[in-house]
C-alpha atoms as an extended CHARMM CRD file, in Angstrom:
* protein
*
       159  EXT
         1         1  MET       CA              1.9320000000      -24.1540000000      -15.3210000000  PROA      1               0.0000000000
         2         2  ILE       CA              5.0120000000      -25.5990000000      -13.0380000000  PROA      2               0.0000000000
         3         3  ARG       CA              3.6430000000      -23.1600000000      -10.6910000000  PROA      3               0.0000000000
         4         4  ARG       CA              0.7760000000      -25.0580000000      -10.2420000000  PROA      4               0.0000000000
         5         5  ILE       CA              2.6220000000      -28.3040000000       -9.9160000000  PROA      5               0.0000000000
         6         6  GLN       CA              4.9090000000      -26.5660000000       -7.0600000000  PROA      6               0.0000000000
         7         7  LYS       CA              1.9390000000      -25.5120000000       -5.2620000000  PROA      7               0.0000000000
         8         8  VAL       CA              0.3610000000      -29.0840000000       -5.2660000000  PROA      8               0.0000000000
         9         9  ALA       CA              3.4720000000      -30.6460000000       -4.2220000000  PROA      9               0.0000000000
        10        10  ARG       CA              4.1340000000      -27.8930000000       -1.0870000000  PROA      10              0.0000000000
        11        11  ARG       CA              0.5650000000      -28.8220000000       -0.0170000000  PROA      11              0.0000000000
        12        12  ALA       CA              1.2300000000      -32.9230000000       -0.7670000000  PROA      12              0.0000000000
        13        13  TYR       CA              4.3190000000      -32.1300000000        2.0360000000  PROA      13              0.0000000000
        14        14  LEU       CA              2.4380000000      -30.2700000000        4.1900000000  PROA      14              0.0000000000
        15        15  ALA       CA             -0.6300000000      -32.9780000000        4.2940000000  PROA      15              0.0000000000
        16        16  CYS       CA              2.1980000000      -35.6710000000        4.9670000000  PROA      16              0.0000000000
        17        17  VAL       CA              3.4110000000      -33.4910000000        7.7050000000  PROA      17              0.0000000000
        18        18  ARG       CA              0.1040000000      -33.0410000000        9.2070000000  PROA      18              0.0000000000
        19        19  TYR       CA             -0.5410000000      -36.6790000000        8.7720000000  PROA      19              0.0000000000
        20        20  VAL       CA              1.8220000000      -37.8060000000       10.9110000000  PROA      20              0.0000000000
        21        21  ASP       CA              1.4140000000      -35.2620000000       13.6940000000  PROA      21              0.0000000000
        22        22  ARG       CA             -2.4030000000      -36.8100000000       13.8030000000  PROA      22              0.0000000000
        23        23  GLN       CA             -0.6520000000      -39.9670000000       14.4010000000  PROA      23              0.0000000000
        24        24  VAL       CA              1.8360000000      -39.1630000000       17.2970000000  PROA      24              0.0000000000
        25        25  GLY       CA             -0.9250000000      -37.8350000000       18.7750000000  PROA      25              0.0000000000
        26        26  ARG       CA             -3.3630000000      -41.0340000000       18.4380000000  PROA      26              0.0000000000
        27        27  VAL       CA             -0.5840000000      -42.7950000000       19.9230000000  PROA      27              0.0000000000
        28        28  LEU       CA             -0.1670000000      -40.6110000000       23.1990000000  PROA      28              0.0000000000
        29        29  GLU       CA             -3.4580000000      -41.1190000000       23.5400000000  PROA      29              0.0000000000
        30        30  SER       CA             -3.8170000000      -44.9700000000       23.0080000000  PROA      30              0.0000000000
        31        31  LEU       CA             -0.4940000000      -44.8480000000       26.1270000000  PROA      31              0.0000000000
        32        32  LYS       CA             -2.7150000000      -42.9360000000       27.9160000000  PROA      32              0.0000000000
        33        33  LYS       CA             -5.6820000000      -45.2420000000       27.1600000000  PROA      33              0.0000000000
        34        34  LEU       CA             -3.9150000000      -48.0740000000       28.0640000000  PROA      34              0.0000000000
        35        35  GLU       CA             -2.7730000000      -46.7670000000       31.2810000000  PROA      35              0.0000000000
        36        36  LEU       CA              1.2820000000      -47.3150000000       29.7230000000  PROA      36              0.0000000000
        37        37  GLU       CA              1.9490000000      -43.0390000000       29.5170000000  PROA      37              0.0000000000
        38        38  GLN       CA              4.0480000000      -43.4380000000       33.1870000000  PROA      38              0.0000000000
        39        39  ASP       CA              5.8100000000      -46.7080000000       31.8530000000  PROA      39              0.0000000000
        40        40  THR       CA              6.9590000000      -46.1530000000       28.4610000000  PROA      40              0.0000000000
        41        41  VAL       CA              9.4850000000      -43.5380000000       26.6560000000  PROA      41              0.0000000000
        42        42  VAL       CA              8.1330000000      -42.1190000000       23.7380000000  PROA      42              0.0000000000
        43        43  VAL       CA             10.9870000000      -40.6010000000       20.7640000000  PROA      43              0.0000000000
        44        44  VAL       CA              9.8370000000      -39.2870000000       17.8020000000  PROA      44              0.0000000000
        45        45  TRP       CA             12.6260000000      -39.0970000000       15.4830000000  PROA      45              0.0000000000
        46        46  GLY       CA             11.6670000000      -37.6640000000       11.8830000000  PROA      46              0.0000000000
        47        47  ASP       CA             13.7830000000      -37.8190000000        8.6330000000  PROA      47              0.0000000000
        48        48  HSD       CA             15.1430000000      -34.6380000000        7.2560000000  PROA      48              0.0000000000
        49        49  GLY       CA             13.2920000000      -32.2360000000        5.7380000000  PROA      49              0.0000000000
        50        50  TRP       CA             12.4550000000      -31.7890000000        1.9950000000  PROA      50              0.0000000000
        51        51  HSD       CA             13.6210000000      -29.0990000000       -0.1520000000  PROA      51              0.0000000000
        52        52  LEU       CA             10.7730000000      -27.9710000000       -1.7760000000  PROA      52              0.0000000000
        53        53  GLY       CA             12.3830000000      -24.9940000000       -4.3420000000  PROA      53              0.0000000000
        54        54  GLU       CA             14.8430000000      -23.8730000000       -1.6350000000  PROA      54              0.0000000000
        55        55  GLN       CA             18.4890000000      -23.5070000000       -3.2660000000  PROA      55              0.0000000000
        56        56  GLN       CA             16.0810000000      -24.6950000000       -6.8010000000  PROA      56              0.0000000000
        57        57  ILE       CA             16.5470000000      -28.2140000000       -5.0370000000  PROA      57              0.0000000000
        58        58  TRP       CA             13.4080000000      -30.5520000000       -5.4540000000  PROA      58              0.0000000000
        59        59  GLY       CA             14.5610000000      -33.2720000000       -3.4150000000  PROA      59              0.0000000000
        60        60  LYS       CA             15.7560000000      -34.8070000000        0.1870000000  PROA      60              0.0000000000
        61        61  HSD       CA             19.5600000000      -35.2460000000        0.0020000000  PROA      61              0.0000000000
        62        62  SER       CA             21.9100000000      -31.8880000000       -0.0560000000  PROA      62              0.0000000000
        63        63  PRO       CA             24.4230000000      -30.5790000000        3.0700000000  PROA      63              0.0000000000
        64        64  PHE       CA             22.0630000000      -27.4920000000        3.3670000000  PROA      64              0.0000000000
        65        65  GLU       CA             19.5350000000      -27.1580000000        6.7260000000  PROA      65              0.0000000000
        66        66  ARG       CA             16.3710000000      -28.0420000000        5.5080000000  PROA      66              0.0000000000
        67        67  ALA       CA             17.7820000000      -31.1580000000        4.4850000000  PROA      67              0.0000000000
        68        68  VAL       CA             19.9020000000      -32.2600000000        7.3260000000  PROA      68              0.0000000000
        69        69  ARG       CA             17.8560000000      -31.0390000000       10.4740000000  PROA      69              0.0000000000
        70        70  SER       CA             15.2870000000      -33.3720000000       11.4670000000  PROA      70              0.0000000000
        71        71  ALA       CA             12.0220000000      -33.5620000000       13.5920000000  PROA      71              0.0000000000
        72        72  LEU       CA             13.2370000000      -35.1770000000       17.4730000000  PROA      72              0.0000000000
        73        73  ILE       CA             10.8180000000      -35.2400000000       20.0920000000  PROA      73              0.0000000000
        74        74  ILE       CA             11.3710000000      -37.2560000000       23.9180000000  PROA      74              0.0000000000
        75        75  ARG       CA              8.9070000000      -37.7430000000       26.4110000000  PROA      75              0.0000000000
        76        76  VAL       CA             10.1930000000      -39.1810000000       29.4270000000  PROA      76              0.0000000000
        77        77  PRO       CA              8.2200000000      -39.6000000000       32.4730000000  PROA      77              0.0000000000
        78        78  GLY       CA              8.8490000000      -38.1540000000       35.1430000000  PROA      78              0.0000000000
        79        79  VAL       CA             11.8540000000      -36.6680000000       33.6160000000  PROA      79              0.0000000000
        80        80  SER       CA             10.6930000000      -34.1840000000       30.4500000000  PROA      80              0.0000000000
        81        81  ARG       CA              8.3010000000      -31.1730000000       30.8830000000  PROA      81              0.0000000000
        82        82  ALA       CA              5.5390000000      -31.1450000000       28.7430000000  PROA      82              0.0000000000
        83        83  GLY       CA              5.4810000000      -28.7430000000       26.3320000000  PROA      83              0.0000000000
        84        84  LEU       CA              9.4350000000      -28.1490000000       26.4060000000  PROA      84              0.0000000000
        85        85  GLN       CA             11.1300000000      -27.0150000000       23.2500000000  PROA      85              0.0000000000
        86        86  THR       CA             14.7180000000      -26.1270000000       22.9120000000  PROA      86              0.0000000000
        87        87  THR       CA             16.8950000000      -24.7920000000       20.0330000000  PROA      87              0.0000000000
        88        88  ALA       CA             19.8880000000      -27.1140000000       21.4200000000  PROA      88              0.0000000000
        89        89  LEU       CA             21.8580000000      -29.1580000000       19.4090000000  PROA      89              0.0000000000
        90        90  ALA       CA             21.7080000000      -33.2250000000       18.7030000000  PROA      90              0.0000000000
        91        91  GLU       CA             23.0050000000      -35.6820000000       16.8770000000  PROA      91              0.0000000000
        92        92  THR       CA             21.2830000000      -38.9190000000       15.9470000000  PROA      92              0.0000000000
        93        93  VAL       CA             24.3820000000      -40.2070000000       17.7710000000  PROA      93              0.0000000000
        94        94  ASP       CA             23.1130000000      -38.9210000000       21.1170000000  PROA      94              0.0000000000
        95        95  LEU       CA             20.3370000000      -40.8070000000       20.7590000000  PROA      95              0.0000000000
        96        96  TYR       CA             21.5240000000      -44.4060000000       22.1710000000  PROA      96              0.0000000000
        97        97  LEU       CA             23.2820000000      -42.7010000000       24.9740000000  PROA      97              0.0000000000
        98        98  THR       CA             19.8520000000      -40.5280000000       26.0470000000  PROA      98              0.0000000000
        99        99  LEU       CA             18.1760000000      -43.8600000000       26.4410000000  PROA      99              0.0000000000
       100       100  VAL       CA             20.3350000000      -45.9620000000       28.0330000000  PROA      100             0.0000000000
       101       101  ASP       CA             20.4670000000      -42.6420000000       30.3070000000  PROA      101             0.0000000000
       102       102  VAL       CA             17.0860000000      -42.4520000000       31.0320000000  PROA      102             0.0000000000
       103       103  CYS       CA             16.1760000000      -46.2790000000       30.8220000000  PROA      103             0.0000000000
       104       104  ARG       CA             19.3070000000      -47.6790000000       32.7120000000  PROA      104             0.0000000000
       105       105  PRO       CA             19.1380000000      -50.9070000000       31.1800000000  PROA      105             0.0000000000
       106       106  ALA       CA             21.3270000000      -53.7340000000       32.6590000000  PROA      106             0.0000000000
       107       107  PHE       CA             23.4400000000      -53.5980000000       29.3570000000  PROA      107             0.0000000000
       108       108  GLN       CA             25.5200000000      -50.2880000000       29.9290000000  PROA      108             0.0000000000
       109       109  LYS       CA             28.3950000000      -51.2120000000       28.5270000000  PROA      109             0.0000000000
       110       110  THR       CA             29.5950000000      -51.5820000000       24.9230000000  PROA      110             0.0000000000
       111       111  HSD       CA             32.7040000000      -52.8910000000       23.9360000000  PROA      111             0.0000000000
       112       112  HSD       CA             33.4610000000      -50.1350000000       22.1500000000  PROA      112             0.0000000000
       113       113  PRO       CA             33.2720000000      -46.4430000000       23.3390000000  PROA      113             0.0000000000
       114       114  LEU       CA             30.4910000000      -44.5810000000       21.5850000000  PROA      114             0.0000000000
       115       115  ASP       CA             30.6350000000      -41.0390000000       20.4480000000  PROA      115             0.0000000000
       116       116  GLY       CA             27.8690000000      -38.9510000000       21.4220000000  PROA      116             0.0000000000
       117       117  VAL       CA             25.9550000000      -37.2350000000       24.7670000000  PROA      117             0.0000000000
       118       118  SER       CA             23.2900000000      -37.9280000000       26.4920000000  PROA      118             0.0000000000
       119       119  LEU       CA             20.1200000000      -35.2560000000       26.1120000000  PROA      119             0.0000000000
       120       120  THR       CA             18.8920000000      -35.9490000000       29.4660000000  PROA      120             0.0000000000
       121       121  PRO       CA             19.9020000000      -32.2710000000       31.0750000000  PROA      121             0.0000000000
       122       122  VAL       CA             18.0530000000      -30.5520000000       28.0020000000  PROA      122             0.0000000000
       123       123  LEU       CA             15.0410000000      -32.6240000000       28.6670000000  PROA      123             0.0000000000
       124       124  THR       CA             14.9780000000      -31.8340000000       32.4880000000  PROA      124             0.0000000000
       125       125  GLY       CA             15.8270000000      -28.4180000000       31.8540000000  PROA      125             0.0000000000
       126       126  GLU       CA             18.9560000000      -28.6300000000       33.8390000000  PROA      126             0.0000000000
       127       127  SER       CA             20.8470000000      -27.1710000000       30.5580000000  PROA      127             0.0000000000
       128       128  SER       CA             20.0900000000      -25.5460000000       27.5330000000  PROA      128             0.0000000000
       129       129  SER       CA             22.5180000000      -27.0440000000       25.6450000000  PROA      129             0.0000000000
       130       130  VAL       CA             24.9370000000      -30.2370000000       25.4420000000  PROA      130             0.0000000000
       131       131  ARG       CA             27.2750000000      -29.5670000000       22.6830000000  PROA      131             0.0000000000
       132       132  ASP       CA             28.6190000000      -26.8450000000       21.0100000000  PROA      132             0.0000000000
       133       133  THR       CA             28.4270000000      -28.1140000000       17.3110000000  PROA      133             0.0000000000
       134       134  ALA       CA             26.8860000000      -30.9580000000       15.7970000000  PROA      134             0.0000000000
       135       135  LEU       CA             27.7750000000      -32.6840000000       12.3110000000  PROA      135             0.0000000000
       136       136  SER       CA             26.2390000000      -34.1520000000        9.4170000000  PROA      136             0.0000000000
       137       137  TYR       CA             27.3900000000      -35.5050000000        6.3880000000  PROA      137             0.0000000000
       138       138  TRP       CA             25.9400000000      -36.0520000000        2.8520000000  PROA      138             0.0000000000
       139       139  ARG       CA             28.0460000000      -37.1630000000        0.0720000000  PROA      139             0.0000000000
       140       140  ASP       CA             31.2310000000      -35.1510000000       -0.2440000000  PROA      140             0.0000000000
       141       141  ALA       CA             29.9550000000      -32.5490000000        1.9880000000  PROA      141             0.0000000000
       142       142  VAL       CA             30.7380000000      -32.2300000000        5.6440000000  PROA      142             0.0000000000
       143       143  SER       CA             28.4710000000      -29.6620000000        7.7920000000  PROA      143             0.0000000000
       144       144  VAL       CA             29.5780000000      -28.0900000000       10.8620000000  PROA      144             0.0000000000
       145       145  ARG       CA             26.5750000000      -26.5640000000       12.8660000000  PROA      145             0.0000000000
       146       146  SER       CA             26.8450000000      -23.9420000000       15.6680000000  PROA      146             0.0000000000
       147       147  ASP       CA             23.7310000000      -22.3870000000       17.5280000000  PROA      147             0.0000000000
       148       148  THR       CA             24.9190000000      -18.9670000000       15.1920000000  PROA      148             0.0000000000
       149       149  HSD       CA             25.9080000000      -21.0560000000       11.5610000000  PROA      149             0.0000000000
       150       150  ARG       CA             26.5000000000      -23.9210000000        9.4950000000  PROA      150             0.0000000000
       151       151  LEU       CA             29.9170000000      -24.0590000000        7.7020000000  PROA      151             0.0000000000
       152       152  ILE       CA             29.5160000000      -26.8820000000        4.4310000000  PROA      152             0.0000000000
       153       153  LEU       CA             33.0590000000      -28.2620000000        3.1440000000  PROA      153             0.0000000000
       154       154  VAL       CA             32.9660000000      -30.0750000000        0.1210000000  PROA      154             0.0000000000
       155       155  ALA       CA             35.6090000000      -32.4780000000       -0.6300000000  PROA      155             0.0000000000
       156       156  THR       CA             37.0910000000      -31.6060000000       -4.3120000000  PROA      156             0.0000000000
       157       157  LYS       CA             38.3600000000      -34.7540000000       -6.2420000000  PROA      157             0.0000000000
       158       158  THR       CA             42.2450000000      -34.4370000000       -6.9760000000  PROA      158             0.0000000000
       159       159  ARG       CA             43.3530000000      -35.5290000000      -10.4140000000  PROA      159             0.0000000000
């Protein structure tokens, strides 16, 4: 009985992913039909994944790879190459600087310095990476990811 419920949960999750994939395709097709595809930057920034029984977790939140890795698709007309895939590390703080870099708005200065780096060199294929490590946080845990390893540090409360 439990295995059947697990199988149903996994199928439902995959159905959700497939549905979202189709909606992204519909948006891109609509941009093409409206002749806006050459003037529109598209960013698909997905939520992180669910544990579907891995590490005996059925849920979303943990400092493990499954839960802190998220989908990121960026399409910039005249900049990114269609179909280019990368394993480059990125953090969510990189998105703002990337958009400023590719959109070039008049308001590029901020009151405070920003963390993050532009992902443009990865989008153009100039570079295979822009950072050596990426950080993530969940409750009392900090995770540091390199291209080959993940280190998870969990703070313990002292009495």
